[in-house]
Residue, then its C-alpha position, 0 to 999 in steps of 0.5 A: x457598769x458591768x464587770x468585763x467578761x475576761x477569760x483567764x488561765x492559770x500557771x505556766x502550762x496554761x500560758x504555754x497552751x495559749x501560745x501553742x493553741x493559737x498557732x492552729x487558730x488565732x495566732x499571736x502576732x509578733x510573739x510576746x511583748x515582755x515588760x515589767x510588771x506585766x507582759x502582753x501578747x496580741x492575738x491575730x484575728x480572721x473576720x468573715x465578709x459580712x460578719x464579725x470575728x468569732x472572738x473579740x480582739x484584745x490583749x492577753x496580759x499577765x504579771x511578770x513579778x507575781x501578785x500585783x495590782x494596776x490602776x488606770x489601765x487603758x487599751x487603745x486600738x487603731x485599725x489600718x490597711x483595710x477597707x470596709x472593716x471597722x471596730x466597735x467596743x465589746x458590749x461585754x468588755x466593761x470599762x469606759x470606751x470612746x470611739x473617735x472614728x470607725x477605726x479607732x477605739x480607746x477603753x479605760x478601766x476605772x477599777x483596780x486590776x489585780x493579778x494573782x497568777x492568772x493570764x487575763x485574755x481579751x482585756x477591754x476588747x473590741x469587735x472587728x466587723x467586715x461589711x459585705x463590701x469587704x474583700x476576702x483575702x485582704x489583710x490589715x492590722x490593729x495597733x494595740x497599746x496597753x498602759x497603766x499608771x506607773x507602767x511603760x506603755x506596751x504596743x503590739x500589732x494584731x493581724x486582721x485577715x478578711x475571709x470569704x466565710x466562716x467555713x474558712x476559719x481557720x485552715x490547719x495542716x498536720x503541723x498546726x494540728x499537732x501544735x493545736x492538740x498540744x495546746x488544748x492539752x496544756x490548756x486543759x491542765x491549766x483549767x484544772x489548776x483554775x478549778x483547784x485554786x479557785x482564783x479570781x481576777x479581782x476588779x476592785x471598785 
């Protein structure tokens, strides 16, 4: 089984960059859901008619207690409120996924999931696709739950918006442009931290 292609950022500045940059792109629905030993954020996603979202959809996860390891991690997805839109497991997400219906997916990871200061982005993600018969402007949501052994499940919602075409992804104004620029700057600082520390998210068989 292939390792998931998870994106990661390092440190407080990088996490802050994610929170700010997403206000100019995919927004964080309902903010951050804090937990112990991890916290989780749930990004929103725009999906064009007749296509899939630019990114897959998945939770962003980071440790709130420092280096830690989780086992039996699982992410569940339930899409509601939209017609002619469906979910599929990401081919690059890793894990083992089941799909009882086009609007429900459950993915589990049999390996240990270790954190060493990183934020894991889009963990065990799904692809959101809108058929050509979908209606631009419609909105729905995906309820996402992250859980692991010994960890209380954390549930949040990601807003899904159907757009007319990719040229409408996303619309930004002066305020969001400023926040986006700040977010990109902080993400750049976080990226330098990744290169300096050479840390890796470890998936232990």
